[in-house]
C-alpha positions in Angstrom: 5.3 26.0 1.9 2.1 24.6 3.6 0.3 21.8 1.9 -4.1 21.5 2.1 -5.4 18.1 2.3 -7.5 17.2 0.1 -11.5 16.0 1.2 -11.8 12.0 1.6 -14.4 10.6 -0.3 -16.5 8.7 1.5 -17.4 6.0 -1.5 -12.9 5.2 -1.5 -12.8 5.3 2.8 -15.9 2.8 3.0 -13.5 0.5 0.3 -10.5 0.7 2.4 -12.3 -0.1 5.3 -13.9 -2.8 3.4 -9.9 -4.0 2.3 -8.3 -3.4 5.7 -10.8 -6.5 7.5 -10.6 -9.0 4.1 -7.4 -11.4 5.0 -6.5 -12.7 1.4 -6.7 -8.9 0.8 -3.9 -8.1 3.0 -2.1 -11.2 2.8 -1.7 -10.0 -1.0 -1.0 -6.1 -0.1 2.1 -7.4 2.0 3.4 -10.3 -0.4 3.7 -7.0 -2.6 5.5 -4.9 -0.5 7.8 -7.5 0.2 8.4 -8.8 -3.4 9.0 -4.9 -4.2 11.5 -4.5 -1.0 13.3 -7.6 -2.2 13.4 -6.4 -5.8 14.8 -3.3 -4.4 17.1 -4.6 -2.4 18.8 -7.3 -5.1 18.9 -4.4 -7.1 21.2 -2.4 -4.7 23.2 -5.0 -4.2 24.3 -4.8 -7.5 25.3 -2.1 -8.1 
């Protein structure tokens, strides 16, 4: 099956470009990813 990519929304793309350069946003995103991974690893060990 072939998937065709959706057209990029220029408004959303501009927002993401701003966020990438915002250190506090990047730190928050990294912390959320770390928390999610930690919870999943702990959950896997409990099974």
